[in-house]
C-alpha positions in Angstrom: 0.0 0.0 0.0 2.7 2.5 0.9 4.6 3.8 -2.1 8.2 4.8 -2.4 9.1 8.5 -1.6 8.2 10.8 -4.4 6.7 8.3 -6.7 2.9 8.9 -6.4 0.9 11.0 -8.8 -1.2 13.8 -7.3 -4.4 12.5 -8.9 -3.7 8.9 -7.7 -3.1 10.1 -4.1 -6.2 12.2 -4.0 -8.2 9.2 -5.1 -6.4 6.9 -2.7 -7.2 8.9 0.4 -10.9 9.2 -0.7 -11.1 13.0 -1.4 -12.8 12.1 -4.6 -14.8 8.9 -5.5 -13.1 8.0 -8.8 -9.7 8.3 -10.3 -11.1 10.1 -13.4 -12.7 12.7 -11.1 -9.3 13.4 -9.6 -7.7 13.7 -13.0 -10.5 16.1 -14.2 -10.1 18.2 -11.0 -6.4 18.6 -11.7 -7.0 19.5 -15.4 -9.7 22.0 -14.4 -7.3 23.7 -12.0 -9.1 22.7 -8.8 -6.0 21.1 -7.3 -3.1 23.2 -5.9 0.1 21.7 -4.6 2.0 24.0 -2.3 0.1 27.0 -3.7 0.5 26.2 -7.4 -1.8 24.5 -9.9 -0.6 21.1 -10.9 -1.3 18.6 -13.6 -2.5 15.1 -12.8 1.0 13.5 -13.2 2.7 15.8 -10.7 4.4 13.9 -7.9 3.4 14.2 -4.3 5.9 14.1 -1.3 5.3 13.8 2.4 4.8 17.2 3.9 3.2 18.8 0.8 0.0 20.9 1.2 -2.8 20.1 -1.2 -5.9 22.2 -1.8 -8.7 20.4 -3.5 -12.0 22.1 -4.6 -14.6 19.3 -5.2 -18.4 19.1 -4.7 -18.7 22.7 -3.7 -16.1 22.5 -0.9 -12.5 23.4 -0.7 -10.3 21.2 1.4 -6.7 21.9 2.6 -4.7 18.7 3.2 -1.2 18.1 4.4 0.3 14.8 3.2 1.7 12.6 6.0 2.0 9.3 4.1 2.1 8.3 0.5 -0.3 5.8 -1.0 -0.7 4.5 -4.5 -3.7 2.2 -4.0 -7.1 3.1 -2.6 -7.5 2.2 1.1 -10.2 2.1 3.7 -11.5 5.3 5.2 -9.9 4.7 8.6 -6.5 4.1 7.0 -7.0 7.0 4.6 -7.6 9.3 7.6 -4.2 8.5 9.0 -2.4 9.5 5.7 -3.1 13.3 5.9 -3.9 16.2 8.2 -7.0 18.0 7.3 -6.6 21.8 7.8 -9.8 22.8 6.0 -12.5 24.7 7.8 -15.6 22.8 8.7 -18.3 22.8 6.1 -20.8 25.7 6.3 -24.2 24.7 7.7 -27.2 25.8 5.9 -29.8 27.8 7.8 -32.0 25.1 9.3 -35.6 26.1 10.2 -37.0 24.8 13.5 -39.2 21.8 12.9 -42.8 22.7 13.3 -42.3 26.5 13.4 -45.2 28.4 11.8 -45.9 32.0 11.4 -48.2 33.4 14.1 -51.7 33.8 12.8 -51.2 31.5 9.8 -54.1 29.5 10.8 -54.5 25.7 11.1 -52.0 23.8 8.9 -53.4 21.9 6.0 -53.2 18.1 5.7 -50.3 18.5 3.4 -48.5 20.8 5.9 -49.2 18.4 8.7 -47.7 15.5 6.8 -44.6 17.6 6.0 -44.2 18.5 9.7 -44.5 14.8 10.6 -41.7 13.9 8.1 -39.5 16.6 9.6 -40.1 15.4 13.2 -39.5 11.7 12.3 -36.2 12.6 10.5 -34.8 14.0 13.8 -35.2 10.7 15.6 
């Protein structure tokens, strides 16, 4: 699983540690300029070394990762978590409305509204 020092492509490493779900997504992210290695855009074949900082923009989120271990094959999520230090900010939470909150004076909820409220309440359990 571990690769020799300096012999892992950036797209293969991003895929190996599960930052993207497929190798082709990793390659496309590099080609589109969504992957930066130590502050510079890189091509998919660029090599990664231990201690490098990688910024990946994927699925509407930007992640900043520091490489601690090189991998060339995809590994489990627990092993992948040990191969990097995640310095990215936590994902932004969308404004969540309180379940069952209604405007004052809006009247009795319709049957459709009651069913929607029930779905929200059951989701929290």
